[in-house]
N, C-alpha and C positions, 0 to 999 in steps of 0.2 A: 603767420597768416594761415592758420589751419582751420578753415571753415568747413563745416560738415556738408554744406550744400551751397549752390549758387544763390539761393534765396537768402541764406544767412549772410553771404558775402555782400549782397545788395543792401541788406540792412546795415552792415558795417560801413558801406560807402555813404549811406545817408548820414550816419553819425559823424564820419570824417568830414563830410561836406559842411555839416553844422559847425564843427570845430574850426574848420578853415575860415568860414564866414565870420565866426566870433573873433578869431585872431586878426584877420585882415581888417575887421571893423575897428580895431584899436587904433589903426593908423589912417585908414581910408573912410571918410565920412560920406554917407550916401552911396551913390553909384552901385546899388545892389544888383541891378540888372547887368551892368557891365562886368562886375566881378563874377556873376554866375556864368555869363557867356564865356569869359576867359577860362574858368574852371572846366566848363563843358568841352572847350576846344582842347585843353590839356589832357583830360581823361578820354577824349576821342582820338588822341594822337594827331591833332591838327595844329596849324599855325594861325595866328591872328593878326589882323591889321586894325590898329586903333587910330581913328580919325577924329581930331578935335583941335580947337584953338589952343594957343599956349596957356600954360598955367592951370591946367585941369588935372594935374598930378598923374599924368600918364606914366612917366618914368618912375615915380614913387610907387605907383600901383604894381608895376612889374617887379620892381625891387622887393616889395613887401611879399608878393606871391612867391618869389624865388626863396625868400627866407623861411616862410612857414612851410614850404614844401621840401626844404632841405636840399635844394639844388644849387649847383655851381652856376654863377651868373656873370655874364660879361655884357657891358654896354658899349655899343659902337656908335659914335656920332658921325652920321653920313654927311660928307661935304663934297663940293665939286672936284676937289683934288684927291679924293680917296681912291686908291688903286685896289684891284682884286687881291693882290698879295698882302695888302693891309688887313684883309679879312681872313684869308685862308692860310696865310703864312708864306714863308719862302725858304729856299735852300741857300745855305752859306758854306763856304769852305772852312773846315775846322783846322786845328793846328797840325793835323796829319795830312792836310791837303785832300781830305775826303769831303764829299758833299754831305751836309747834314741838314735835315728838315727842321725848321723852327716853327712850331704850330702858331697860328694866329688866333685872334679872339673867338673864332667860330668854334673852337674846341672847348665848349662848355655845355651844360644841360640847357640853359635858358639864355637866349641871345635877344637883347633889346636893340633892334635896328632903329635908332632914333632919326626921325626925319628922312626916311628912306627915299623920298622923292627929291632930295637935294643932291643926289650923286648921279653921274652919267650911267647910261644903260650898260656899259661895259662892266662897271662894278656891281650894279644891281643884279646882272646875270650871274655873278659869282655866287650869289645866294641860291640860285635855282637848283643846282645839283645837291647842295646840302639839305634843302627843304624836301626834295623828292626822294633822294636816295639815302639820306642820313650819312653821307660820306662826301669827301672831296678828293679830286684828282689833281695832282701837280707833279711835274717832272716825270710823267709816265707812271707814277705810282698812285694807288688809291688808299686813302686813310679813312678808317671808320671814325665817326664822331661819337662822343659819349652818349649813352642811352640812359634815360629818355632825352630826346632833343626837340626843342621848340624854338621857333622864331616868332617873336612878338614885335611887329614893326609899328612905328608911329608915323603919322602923316599930318601935316598942317594944311587945312583946306583953304586958308585965306591968303597965303603968300604965294602967288603963282609965278612971280618974277624969279628967274634963276632956278626953276624946278624942272624936273624931268619926269613926266607922268610914267607910272609903271605900265609896262606892256601887259596886254590881256593874258598872255601865257603865264606871266608871273603872278598877276592878280588871282588867277585861277588856282594857284597853289595854296592860297590862304583859305582856310575853312570859313572863317568869319571876317566880315568887315564891320567893326563896331563903332558906332558914332557916339562920342562923348559930348554931352551937352553941359551947359552951365548948371551949377548946383542951384537948388531953390534957396529961398531966403534963410530958412531955418538951418539948412545944412551949411550954408556959407557962414552963418553966425557961429556955428559949432566949429567949423574949420579955423576961423580966425581966433576963436577963444583958445583952441587947443594948440595952435602953432605960434602964438605970440607970448608964450611963457617959457620957463626953463624946464618944463615937464619932459621927462624922458620916458619913452615907451619901450619895454623889452618884449620881443616877440618870441613865442614858443614854437619850436619845430614840430609840426603836426604829423608829417609824413616823411618818407625818403624815396629815392628813385626806384628802389625795388618794389615798394608798395604801389607806386604810381603805375608801373608796368603791369603789376598784377591786376589792378582795377581796369586798366586799358583792355586787357584780354577778357576780363569779365564783361565789360560793356559790349565787346564784339560777340560774345556768346549769347547775349539776350535775344530771345526769339521775337520775330516781328510778324504780326498777322498779315495775310495776303492783301487785305484791303488797305492797310497802312502803307505797305510797300508800293502798291499800285497808285495810291494817292501821291506819294512822293515823286514817282516817275512821271505821272501825268502833270504834276505841278511844273516840273522842269520842262517837259515837252510843250506845255501850253505857252511857255514864255518865248518860244522860237517862232519868229515871223514867217509867214508864207509856207506853213506846213499844214497837213490835214488836221493836226491837233490844236492849231493856233486859235486863240480867242480873237474876236474882232478888235478888241482893245489893243491887243499885241500887234496885229497887222497895221493898225493905225499909228501907234505911238513908239514902237520899238524898231531899231535897226538891227539889233543882235540879241540873242537869247542865251539862256544858260545851257551848258553842256552836260554830259553824263556825270562828270565829277560832282555837280550840284546835287544830282539824285543820290549819289553815294553819301555825300555829307548830310543830306536831309535825313537819311535813314539812320546813320550812325549818331548824328546829333540828337535825333528823337529818342534813340535808345538811352543815351546818356542823360537827357533831360528827364526821361521817365524814371531812370534808376535813382537819380538824385532826389526824387520825390517818393521813393519807396515803392514804386510800381515795378512789377516784374516783367512787364511787356509794354511797349509804347502804343498809344492810340493816335488818331489823326490830329488831336489837339496838340500833342507833343511835336508833330511835324510843323504845325502852324506856328508854334512858339519859336522855332529856330529858323523859320523860312526867311524872314527879312534880312538878318545879317549874312545869310548864306547866298541869297540872290542879289543883294544890293550891288555888289561889285562884278556881277556876272551878266547883267543885262545893260544894254546901251540904249538910251533914249534917242529918238530922231529929232530933227529940227522942228517938226510940228508939235511934238510934246513940249519942247522948251518954249515955243512961241505961245502955246496955250496954257503954260504954267503947270503942266503935269509933272509931278515929282516922282522919283524912283519909288519912294515909300507908298505913294498913292497907287501906282501901277501894281506894286507887289500886293498891297492890301486887296485890290480888286481881283487879282489873280487868285489869291488864297480863298477868297469868298466865292469865286465863280467855278473853280474846278470841282 
């Protein structure tokens, strides 16, 4: 990866992005926007929450991405009886009667936390340190997790019985909350056609962990114009009720707004969105492109919004247009 300049490296990222899309498209039909947002979160060194009804290939998508990126991958099915030690690992006595740490499934590059809202807060919180610090602490010792490290969690929005909503502190750790919708008719026809035969698809590894970390640093180095930075910060600030920067819409329909981490993710997400399109610096349109999945899980509607049928998406759209 000896590029002569950052511009040359951005051009290389565009080519890699196109290769990744091509390989992932061999298995995943449609969902181009979802794939793009997932890749943006990975190259921005962020985590993702995938929300969608069963059967939309959430698990297959994450598995496919791990394969083409050449990353180690572990899937954890979250259940009501899952314990923190089932995630981070535990200490056992070896044959010499010394304590020995046995790593849990968190010790991989890419973690699929399947149905994360099906496990109690005690186990959900075991993910917090790993997501923020890229390390876990147990038995008084801290263990570094492999780099790069990403948590991609799935959540089922329709089965509320027996679920434990994620606390806001943990939701805030996710860069994106991505909504997966049903495929359109032509895509579904292609899905059925390709999955009901004995056809086998072989995926090619496009990148490795070292290249991913190189491009993560490259994205961080991309310069941001002052007006774009100010727009991102004003967008977050405008979502906070009863503040000088608040919009009337926000004071009327929101009980809680986005914190400073939203502003950070808006800027880094806009950088990556721009770079993937071969732009050497983001503009306001790049911030707008990533605003919805970044703000969706960080703002809370009040009872009036729900009574009047105001959705999160509608509020975010009006925020983006008004700021």
